[in-house]
C-alpha angles and dihedrals in degrees: 000000000000119000125225114251115240119231111248116240111230113225120209120255109210114188110206133185109215097181136344093289106028124080121171136177117232124195101193136047091226089058089050089056089050091055091044089061091054096039110030092178095056118135129208109233102179139357123195139157100221136070116283115262112267111241115230111245116231113234111259113231109219116223115242115241117249112271113239119198115244093212119088118220112267091225094070095047091048091053092050094049091048091054093049096051095043 
């Protein structure tokens, strides 16, 4: 027997600036109070009730491996053959 799908509860996303460099996302008002105790000058940047927009990832360009020549230098092989015959 099929089950009824439950409606998903949307949790708030609260974007908060703690200091000039640090921005965090908080999901609960009680957590916001926790951060407010540590950073009294925090400012709320954005508050929404849906999931944050997924950023599109830029394609990563793989570096090509260094090309090694398949041919060995003739100098080395000539020295080896000279040693063997002498």
